[in-house]
LUMNU-987449 format. One line per field, with one value per atom (N, C-alpha, C, O, CB): residue in one letter; x, y, z. Coordinates in steps of 0.001 Angstrom, whole numbers. Glycine has a CB too. Layout:
N
residuo a	... $
c1 X	... $
c2 Y	... $
c3 Z	... $
//
This chain:
182
residuo m	m	m	m	m	k	k	k	k	k	n	n	n	n	n	t	t	t	t	t	n	n	n	n	n	r	r	r	r	r	v	v	v	v	v	p	p	p	p	p	y	y	y	y	y	d	d	d	d	d	i	i	i	i	i	a	a	a	a	a	v	v	v	v	v	v	v	v	v	v	g	g	g	g	g	l	l	l	l	l	g	g	g	g	g	m	m	m	m	m	t	t	t	t	t	g	g	g	g	g	t	t	t	t	t	h	h	h	h	h	q	q	q	q	q	i	i	i	i	i	t	t	t	t	t	r	r	r	r	r	e	e	e	e	e	a	a	a	a	a	e	e	e	e	e	e	e	e	e	e	t	t	t	t	t	i	i	i	i	i	r	r	r	r	r	r	r	r	r	r	s	s	s	s	s	r	r	r	r	r	q	q	q	q	q	t	t	t	t	t	f	f	f	f	f	v	v	v	v	v	i	i	i	i	i	d	d	d	d	d	m	m	m	m	m	a	a	a	a	a	v	v	v	v	v	s	s	s	s	s	v	v	v	v	v	l	l	l	l	l	d	d	d	d	d	y	y	y	y	y	l	l	l	l	l	k	k	k	k	k	t	t	t	t	t	l	l	l	l	l	c	c	c	c	c	p	p	p	p	p	d	d	d	d	d	v	v	v	v	v	v	v	v	v	v	d	d	d	d	d	l	l	l	l	l	r	r	r	r	r	r	r	r	r	r	a	a	a	a	a	q	q	q	q	q	k	k	k	k	k	p	p	p	p	p	g	g	g	g	g	v	v	v	v	v	h	h	h	h	h	r	r	r	r	r	r	r	r	r	r	l	l	l	l	l	t	t	t	t	t	y	y	y	y	y	r	r	r	r	r	r	r	r	r	r	m	m	m	m	m	a	a	a	a	a	s	s	s	s	s	i	i	i	i	i	v	v	v	v	v	i	i	i	i	i	d	d	d	d	d	a	a	a	a	a	a	a	a	a	a	i	i	i	i	i	e	e	e	e	e	k	k	k	k	k	p	p	p	p	p	p	p	p	p	p	v	v	v	v	v	c	c	c	c	c	f	f	f	f	f	a	a	a	a	a	t	t	t	t	t	y	y	y	y	y	g	g	g	g	g	h	h	h	h	h	p	p	p	p	p	k	k	k	k	k	m	m	m	m	m	y	y	y	y	y	c	c	c	c	c	h	h	h	h	h	p	p	p	p	p	t	t	t	t	t	t	t	t	t	t	l	l	l	l	l	i	i	i	i	i	q	q	q	q	q	r	r	r	r	r	a	a	a	a	a	a	a	a	a	a	t	t	t	t	t	v	v	v	v	v	l	l	l	l	l	g	g	g	g	g	l	l	l	l	l	k	k	k	k	k	v	v	v	v	v	v	v	v	v	v	v	v	v	v	v	l	l	l	l	l	p	p	p	p	p	g	g	g	g	g	v	v	v	v	v	s	s	s	s	s	s	s	s	s	s	l	l	l	l	l	d	d	d	d	d	t	t	t	t	t	l	l	l	l	l	l	l	l	l	l	i	i	i	i	i	d	d	d	d	d	l	l	l	l	l	n	n	n	n	n	l	l	l	l	l	d	d	d	d	d	p	p	p	p	p	g	g	g	g	g	f	f	f	f	f	d	d	d	d	d	g	g	g	g	g	l	l	l	l	l	q	q	q	q	q	v	v	v	v	v	y	y	y	y	y	d	d	d	d	d	a	a	a	a	a	t	t	t	t	t	d	d	d	d	d	l	l	l	l	l	v	v	v	v	v	v	v	v	v	v	r	r	r	r	r	g	g	g	g	g	r	r	r	r	r	p	p	p	p	p	l	l	l	l	l	q	q	q	q	q	n	n	n	n	n	d	d	d	d	d	v	v	v	v	v	s	s	s	s	s	c	c	c	c	c	v	v	v	v	v	i	i	i	i	i	m	m	m	m	m	q	q	q	q	q	a	a	a	a	a	p	p	p	p	p	i	i	i	i	i	v	v	v	v	v	l	l	l	l	l	e	e	e	e	e	p	p	p	p	p	f	f	f	f	f	n	n	n	n	n	n	n	n	n	n	g	g	g	g	g $
c1 2271	1442	2202	3290	1021	1642	2267	2003	928	1741	3016	2859	2233	2858	4225	990	308	742	436	-1200	1427	1908	3350	4278	1819	3540	4863	5695	5227	4735	6922	7870	9174	9431	8091	10004	11227	12409	13562	11617	12141	13217	12765	11573	13644	13750	13492	13642	12963	14442	14561	14829	14845	15532	16183	14082	14146	14820	14524	12710	15719	16384	15980	16202	17963	15382	14897	15435	15662	13368	15627	15986	14726	13815	16988	14680	13504	13690	12787	13151	14847	15107	15607	15776	13854	15837	16469	15500	15891	17534	14259	13363	12081	10990	13020	12196	10989	10233	10825	10096	8939	8112	7995	7408	6737	8530	8330	9103	8724	8714	10167	10977	10901	11692	12405	9967	9804	9192	8153	8910	9838	9351	8153	7928	10469	7402	6285	6785	6143	5488	7940	8536	8855	8598	9813	9410	9703	8406	8322	10508	7402	6112	5507	5048	5129	5510	4951	5723	5133	4977	7018	7856	7574	7483	9349	7439	7123	5753	5586	7149	4782	3440	3488	2713	2508	4376	4454	5280	5413	5041	5823	6676	5862	4913	7841	6238	5591	6020	5252	5914	7264	7835	8804	9531	8548	8813	9722	10571	10056	8947	11868	12834	13339	13706	14023	13357	13653	14707	14738	12387	15578	16508	16194	16618	18040	15472	15163	14597	13642	14158	15178	14740	13836	13446	15940	13499	12680	11272	10738	12607	10709	9375	8364	8372	8982	7520	6380	6738	5834	5638	8003	8361	7813	7192	9888	8031	7529	6013	5496	7930	5308	3845	3412	2481	3245	4072	3723	3993	3159	4512	5141	5469	4461	4179	6885	3919	2909	1613	810	2624	1391	212	455	-489	-139	1722	2082	2294	1972	3347	2834	3155	2794	3306	4686	1935	1494	2589	2474	354	3629	4689	5973	6765	4928	6174	7343	8184	7682	6926	9473	10402	11432	12125	11099	11526	12500	13841	14001	12033	14796	16102	16991	18085	16816	16552	17350	17450	18357	16752	16519	16585	17819	18235	15310	18401	19618	20850	21910	19821	20709	21834	21947	20961	21669	23143	23402	24477	25465	23829	24307	25331	26688	26780	24912	27727	29081	29487	30636	29235	28577	28888	29243	28515	27684	30365	30810	29754	29109	32170	29589	28522	28676	27672	28481	29889	30061	29401	28803	31573	29512	28846	27328	26592	29322	26871	25439	24948	23881	25150	25706	25311	25221	24315	26308	26144	26106	24852	24205	27370	24527	23322	22073	21187	23215	22005	20860	20724	19634	21003	21822	21809	21372	20608	23201	21856	21525	20023	19423	22323	19430	17990	17204	16243	17575	17603	16918	17083	16116	17465	18289	18550	17739	17125	20052	17731	16955	15476	14847	17109	14928	13519	13264	12226	13079	14207	14057	14105	13428	15149	14882	14936	13625	13088	16130	13123	11900	10636	9853	11762	10433	9187	9425	9111	8145	9968	10157	8819	7858	11132	8723	9750	9729	8688	9560	10908	11040	11689	12251	11870	11592	12151	13044	12701	11024	14178	15055	14976	15374	16556	14465	14274	15183	15187	12785	15952	16888	16735	16312	18321	17082	17057	18037	19003	17409	17778	18680	18665	17618	20072	19829	20035	20657	21588	20953	20176	20650	22086	22617	19755	22715	24114	25025	26176	24255	24527	25311	25517	24659	24603	26672	26989	25973	25534	27075	25607	24678	25261	24907	23255	26151	26872	25956	26279	27891	24826	23958	23513	23341	22736	23324	22935	23987	23652	22720	25242	26324	26371	26547	27670	26216	26237	25073	25241	26194	23905	22732	22991	22703	21460	23529	23804	24821	24644	24313	25870	26897	26334	26565	28081	25597	25028	24011	23971	24366	23203	22186	22821	22306	21316	23933	24635	25074	24891	25855	25641	26114	24942	25070	26880	23804	22650	21682	20673	21907	21985	21125	19822	18839	20814	19805	18622	18724	19817	18475	17593	17571	17318	16426	16489	18128	18017	17826	18471	19270	16939	16800	17049	16559	15373	17814	18096	17507	17793	19645	16685	16025	16560	16799	14480	16746	17371	16476	15257	17791	17133	16452	17209	18339	16338	16600	17263	18360	18093	16246	19594	20739	21114	20614	21934	21995	22524	23254	23215	23474	23912	24606	23603	23843	25457	22497	21454	20960	20860	20272	20656	20126	21207	20908	19559	22449	23545	23740	23975	24851	23643	23769	22710	22984	23657	21510	20439	20748	20650	19066	21122	21411	22525	22478	21795	23527	24662	24458	25304	25922	23326	23044	24194	24688	22812	24595	25767	25354	24629	26777	25814	25597	26950	27751	24898	27227	28530	28734	29824	28696	27715	27831	28722	29158	26483	28996	29847	31326	32067	29517	31765	33205	33548	34714	33698	32585	32834	32624	32238	34237	32881	32711	33591	33589	31229	34331	35110	34298	33797	36553	34171	33466	34376	34780	32071	34697	35582	34993	34288	36968	35286	35044	36169	37331	34974	35849	36844	37999	39162	36180	37688	38757	39634	40859	38173	39007	39758	40663	41806	38797	40164	40940	42190	43276	40081	42036	43159	44110	45323	42646	43567	44399	45189	46367	43530	44561	45226	45856	46514	44243	45663	46264	45835	46656	47751	44556	44035	44337	44208	42504	44730	44978	43659	42729	45878	43588	42417	42761	43869	41921	41819	41987	41352	40169	41335	42136	41612	40691	40119	42753	40542	39648	38338	37574	40357	38083	36872	36213	36886	37190	34900	34175	34430	34583	32659	34472	34744	33763	33520	36206	33214	32367	33109	33516	30948	33277	33930	32848	32271	35109	32587	31512	32021	33199	30896	31130	31400	32481	33191	31800	32621	33665	33584	34637	33586	32410	32382	33000	33379	30967	33106	33666	35030	35461	32705	35700	37006	37958	38049	37594	38646	39629	39053	39794	40709	37762	37161	37726	37918	35579	37992	38566	37737	36507	38661	38393	37809	37082	36405	36848	37189	36456	37023	36297	36459	38269	38865	39022	39740	40204	38375	38532	37311	37349	39051 $
c2 31713	31409	31759	31237	29920	32619	33021	31968	31372	34401	31757	30834	31596	32496	30197	31240	31926	31384	31981	31795	30296	29671	30130	29327	28100	31406	32012	31338	31115	33498	31022	30446	31224	31824	28911	31225	32031	31332	31623	32395	30441	29731	29352	29280	28471	29116	28616	27101	26412	29277	26597	25163	24738	25334	24806	23709	23085	21730	21000	22939	21412	20111	19424	19955	20244	18234	17538	16110	15460	17525	15655	14265	13470	13948	14140	12248	11397	10303	9494	10776	10268	9207	7952	7911	8899	6933	5710	4553	3538	5267	4678	3518	3801	3707	3063	4137	4380	5591	6649	3179	5453	6603	6812	7803	6441	5915	5971	7088	7481	4665	7598	8608	9985	10868	8162	10179	11495	12429	12119	11420	13572	14506	15296	15397	15463	15846	16710	17932	18410	17145	18427	19587	19266	20083	20038	18088	17674	17512	17947	16350	16892	16721	18070	18248	15946	19008	20331	21022	21666	21201	20879	21499	20883	21598	21348	19586	18904	19360	19588	17354	19495	19963	21354	21653	19977	22189	23575	23733	24838	24441	22643	22696	22407	21623	21694	23039	22774	21425	20730	23886	21081	19847	19294	20050	20087	17974	17325	16322	15466	16634	16441	15530	14617	15086	16309	13332	12392	11364	10868	11684	11061	9939	9065	9369	10413	8009	7077	5818	5881	7699	4679	3421	2625	1506	2587	3171	2433	2210	3036	3198	1098	727	1781	2208	-663	2186	3089	4566	5389	2646	4927	6341	7198	8230	6502	6791	7585	7747	8849	6932	6660	6740	7681	8466	5348	7609	8484	9953	10818	8084	10227	11615	12194	13392	11700	11346	11812	12217	12942	10730	11764	12236	13628	14332	11251	14020	15338	16377	17552	15227	15938	16830	16086	14993	17262	16651	15918	15697	14795	16653	16503	16385	15899	16702	17745	14589	13965	13331	12567	12905	13659	13146	12250	12679	14310	11027	10066	10339	10078	8578	10859	11205	10003	10160	12139	8825	7649	7488	6818	6390	8100	8039	8776	8556	8637	9648	10371	9480	9834	11598	8323	7393	6578	6021	6463	6513	5734	4707	5029	6652	3482	2455	2891	3420	1129	2666	2986	4438	4786	2625	5296	6705	6874	6415	7634	7535	7726	8501	9404	8468	8139	8735	10243	10939	8081	10766	12229	12958	14019	12597	12387	12988	12869	13776	12313	11762	11575	12605	13188	10148	12838	13828	15221	15987	13833	15547	16856	16975	18022	17061	15891	15898	16091	16872	14580	15395	15524	16963	17535	14550	17530	18906	19875	20808	19301	19647	20498	20465	21499	20066	19290	19143	19945	20633	17644	19860	20579	22091	22842	20136	22528	23960	24503	25564	24209	23791	24233	24403	25380	23231	23451	23530	24713	25366	22232	24997	26122	27457	28409	26078	27525	28743	28917	30020	28697	27813	27823	28082	28972	26504	27303	27382	27076	25973	26417	28010	27757	27800	28352	28785	27251	26494	25012	24445	26645	24416	22986	22349	23026	22703	21029	20293	19165	18472	19731	18999	17858	17000	17441	18306	15778	14886	13674	13013	14449	13396	12287	11397	11848	12801	10136	9218	9719	10415	7759	9357	9733	11215	11860	9304	11744	13157	13814	13255	13342	14964	15569	16095	16473	16675	16123	16558	15421	15661	17760	14204	13047	12152	11341	12266	12318	11547	11755	10797	10081	12982	13329	14509	15664	13672	14195	15230	16133	17308	14576	15635	16556	17763	18851	15815	17593	18728	19825	20999	18275	19458	20435	21120	22336	19761	20345	20918	21879	22930	19806	21528	22406	23705	24787	21700	23609	24814	25717	26934	24436	25131	25936	26638	27831	25054	25904	26496	27576	28629	25408	27321	28294	29600	30680	27716	29501	30700	31544	32761	30319	30909	31605	32238	33329	30628	31545	32000	32883	33335	30812	33130	33975	33308	33993	35223	31989	31251	31002	30797	29905	31022	30760	29279	28681	31621	28693	27272	27113	27799	26490	26206	25804	24295	23555	26188	23848	22425	21985	22569	22133	20949	20440	19045	18251	20409	18747	17480	16266	16365	17534	15135	13856	12878	13149	13326	11762	10739	10120	9632	9649	10143	9664	8231	7653	10570	7681	6342	6329	5330	5885	7422	7502	7459	6793	8791	8162	8139	6714	6268	9048	6013	4654	3713	2783	4127	3943	3098	3257	2275	3445	4491	4715	3936	3408	6211	3868	3091	1599	871	3403	1151	-280	-765	-1893	-549	82	-296	69	-219	365	706	1170	2040	1848	-34	2986	3810	5262	5852	3730	5823	7228	7923	7743	7407	8714	9371	10437	10998	9986	10724	11710	11273	12105	12032	9990	9504	9623	10265	8057	9019	8997	9660	9664	7579	10207	10803	9798	8654	11365	10234	9387	9908	11101	9333	9019	9349	8876	7751	8682	9727	9352	9700	10851	10075	8694	8905	8284	7277	8324	8885	8278	7276	7588	9358	6097	5029	5433	5201	3772	6028	6412	7495	7437	6895	8485	9560	8985	9417	10613	8027	7391	6722	6846	6365	6019	5303	6261	6199	4246	7137	8031	9007	9249	8805	9562	10569	9993	10715	11638	8712	8081	8713	8947	8131	8987	9633	8771	7548	9879	9390	8612	8243	9049	9411	7038	6599	6545	6159	5216	6929	6797	5467	5239	8015	4596	3272	3258	2217	2327	4380	4430	5168	5467	5096	5459	6165	5373	4938	7635	5189	4489	5165	6383	4451	4353	4872	4269	3062	4566	5115	4683	5017	6158	5365	4021	4226	4101	3032	3187	5210	5281	4908	5086	6687	4395	4092	3039	3070	5348	2131	1102	264	-81	191	-85	-924	-272	-970	-1297	1054	1694	2332	3211	2746	1893	2454	2318	1266	1766	3385	3488	3286	2992	2491	3440	3407	4585	5662	3468	4403	5516	6803	6754	5110	7907	9252	9480	10499	9486	8601	8749	9852	10403	7450	10182	11181	12538	13395	10702	12748	14023	14831	15923	13808 $
c3 -13558	-12401	-11129	-10887	-12398	-10337	-9080	-8011	-7947	-8622	-7175	-6062	-4906	-4344	-5647	-4541	-3455	-2096	-1064	-3615	-2092	-861	-618	-713	-948	-309	-191	892	2008	103	545	1490	1364	321	1228	2413	2385	1696	2014	3793	784	93	-1309	-1607	884	-2153	-3503	-3552	-4314	-4516	-2706	-2642	-1174	-345	-3347	-880	436	248	-697	1090	1152	1146	2440	3528	1015	2320	3508	3569	2549	3530	4792	5032	5314	5990	6202	4791	4946	5986	6200	3630	6633	7594	6904	5686	8395	7710	7197	6967	6391	8146	7399	7341	6573	7135	8737	5333	4558	5045	5262	4599	5218	5580	7092	7526	4990	7888	9332	10047	11150	9922	9444	10123	9476	9808	10164	8564	7949	8991	9575	6656	9220	10235	9720	8514	10662	10644	10259	9503	8568	11497	9924	9259	7800	6915	9997	7544	6169	5373	4224	6159	5981	5296	4906	3778	6193	5838	5562	4431	3564	6837	4457	3428	2061	1063	3781	2013	748	247	-951	929	1127	739	114	-795	1957	586	123	-1154	-1680	1209	-1641	-2838	-4089	-4061	-2723	-5165	-6450	-7012	-7676	-7451	-6727	-7257	-6225	-5580	-8630	-6071	-5138	-5898	-6617	-3987	-5727	-6339	-5233	-4155	-7039	-5494	-4415	-4812	-5939	-3988	-3832	-3920	-2714	-1598	-3943	-2926	-1844	-2474	-3248	-809	-2146	-2736	-1800	-2133	-3117	-649	319	-245	-985	1674	121	-330	112	1266	212	-780	-562	-394	-250	641	-406	-221	-1357	-1102	-132	-2594	-3726	-3667	-3853	-5055	-3410	-3323	-2208	-2387	-3096	-1069	46	-306	-39	1305	-896	-1237	-2225	-2198	-1823	-3096	-4058	-3376	-3964	-5089	-2145	-1393	-818	-461	-254	-730	-183	-1282	-1108	666	-2401	-3523	-4808	-5049	-3514	-5620	-6812	-7868	-8698	-7442	-7840	-8846	-8179	-7687	-9567	-8165	-7545	-8639	-9464	-6475	-8635	-9638	-8956	-8034	-10398	-9408	-8883	-9558	-10750	-9126	-8806	-9373	-9645	-10186	-8454	-9287	-9631	-11133	-11629	-9009	-11868	-13330	-13861	-14998	-13946	-13033	-13431	-13363	-13881	-12543	-12723	-12612	-13887	-14372	-11387	-14418	-15629	-15324	-14663	-16815	-15792	-15562	-16108	-17216	-16207	-15329	-15757	-15579	-15851	-17165	-15128	-14907	-13433	-12553	-15318	-13173	-11792	-11014	-11547	-11748	-9752	-8949	-8780	-8630	-7594	-8799	-8668	-9844	-9664	-8593	-11039	-12202	-12065	-12452	-13515	-11521	-11272	-10269	-10458	-10759	-9212	-8205	-8820	-8492	-7033	-9700	-10374	-11233	-11276	-11244	-11909	-12744	-11873	-12223	-13558	-10764	-9860	-9351	-9369	-8672	-8904	-8397	-9492	-9243	-7860	-10674	-11810	-12118	-12414	-13039	-12048	-12285	-11246	-11591	-12241	-9988	-8907	-9083	-8958	-7524	-9369	-9564	-10735	-10622	-9801	-11853	-13021	-12677	-13083	-14175	-11931	-11545	-10620	-10722	-10866	-9714	-8789	-9527	-9139	-7715	-10560	-11371	-12126	-12222	-12360	-12658	-13469	-12645	-12977	-14197	-11566	-10795	-9325	-8878	-11362	-8563	-7133	-6397	-6932	-6526	-5217	-4505	-4889	-5219	-2998	-4832	-5069	-3849	-2988	-6355	-3803	-2676	-3192	-4149	-1773	-2549	-2794	-1533	-454	-3125	-1669	-530	-691	-1730	-404	359	306	1529	2594	201	1362	2504	3557	3243	2065	4803	5884	6167	6124	5562	6457	6768	5533	4954	8046	5123	3878	3897	2852	3520	5062	5127	5588	5953	6072	5575	6000	4782	4435	7169	4142	2940	1832	1194	3275	1609	538	-236	0	1105	-1155	-1903	-2744	-2915	-2805	-3277	-4026	-3200	-3750	-4526	-1897	-1053	-1107	-1272	400	-971	-1020	-2385	-2468	-715	-3446	-4798	-5012	-5631	-5850	-4508	-4611	-3854	-4367	-4059	-2647	-1866	-2565	-2607	-475	-3105	-3790	-5016	-5215	-4201	-5835	-7053	-6697	-7335	-7930	-5694	-5284	-4824	-5112	-4165	-4115	-3660	-4857	-4862	-2793	-5848	-7049	-7806	-8360	-7973	-7823	-8600	-7810	-8351	-9131	-6539	-5724	-5299	-5017	-6467	-5252	-4802	-3300	-2770	-5575	-2626	-1187	-950	-1551	-479	-53	273	1773	2567	-206	2155	3545	3584	2730	4133	4584	4751	6094	7140	4681	6035	7234	7553	6644	7048	8828	9201	8990	8849	10629	8976	8933	9816	10221	7479	10109	10907	10047	8948	11411	10549	9769	10116	11081	9988	9316	9589	10931	11649	8453	11268	12554	13714	14721	12628	13569	14604	14846	15989	14203	13771	13937	14455	15203	12606	14068	14546	16058	16763	13803	16551	17995	18770	19847	18315	18222	18858	18760	19748	18201	17560	17366	18286	18776	15910	18522	19374	20842	21689	18868	21130	22491	23012	24123	23436	22189	22470	22716	21915	21307	23814	24129	24094	25011	25524	23056	22964	24027	24134	21605	24806	25870	27021	27816	26393	27119	28218	27900	28645	28536	26811	26494	25169	24773	26470	24490	23193	22075	22313	23133	20870	19703	18581	18278	19264	17977	16784	15580	15568	16816	14577	13356	12196	12031	13233	11392	10254	9000	9062	10533	7886	6589	6355	6612	5441	5881	5733	4817	5146	5190	3688	2765	3371	3271	1434	4000	4651	5735	5886	5254	6479	7539	6974	7540	8286	5867	5261	4544	4745	4279	3719	2902	3763	3501	1910	4774	5602	6865	7613	5983	7105	8279	9587	10474	8175	9703	10918	12145	12088	10796	13236	14462	15145	15191	15441	15666	16412	17895	18270	15908	18724	20172	20572	20321	20956	21192	21514	22736	23060	21743	23409	24570	24280	25197	25733	22999	22596	21468	20534	22148	21557	20496	19154	19071	20800	18117	16772	15769	15769	16348	14930	13832	12547	12327	13881	11715	10418	9349	9151	10178	8667	7682	6291	5979	7662	5476	4067	3876	2871	3345	4790	4690	3414	2877	5880	2897	1687	451	-490	1376	442	-752	-491	-1237	-1271	559	882	-303	-937	2122	-575	-1647	-3052	-3990	-1415	-3195	-4537	-5325	-4761	-4472	-6606	-7402	-7274	-7250	-8891	-7197	-7095	-5774	-5634	-8244	-4822	-3576	-2697	-1870	-2825	-2848	-1969	-2640	-2127	-1488	-3761	-4450	-4577	-5145	-5753 $
//
């Protein structure tokens, strides 16, 4: 079956924002509509149901998570599922909470595999945790700048902090978790 809805990519990666369906962009919605299949990582209430109104074939990738399996292996499995589908029946969409390049390792794995396999990927932004944090803290980094560090990277590499510039330390609850820095 030929796809009559031609798009310039085999895989679209979209961010869904941080608050359920309220921050999904029109661009992300249109991209999901144009996909044959949408793979999603998002636990927010009603996201799966909403995505099914845009694309009839929505796959919840949380099923790829297995208890006791390190998350890096889970991310590889998720990326592999998306890549396989793109080879079989493009275009497909990988939709993730937040921003797809902000602490979303499956996006990087999908991009790397697609490059090797000659698949075209487009990545579209979403509202990230950093975006919402700037609002929550009423912080404009345009005045004095902003330091943003991963907690494990900060500890392992001993990054210097400037005490006169606001600093956001990401992923603090999992600092120094095994395999986190590799």
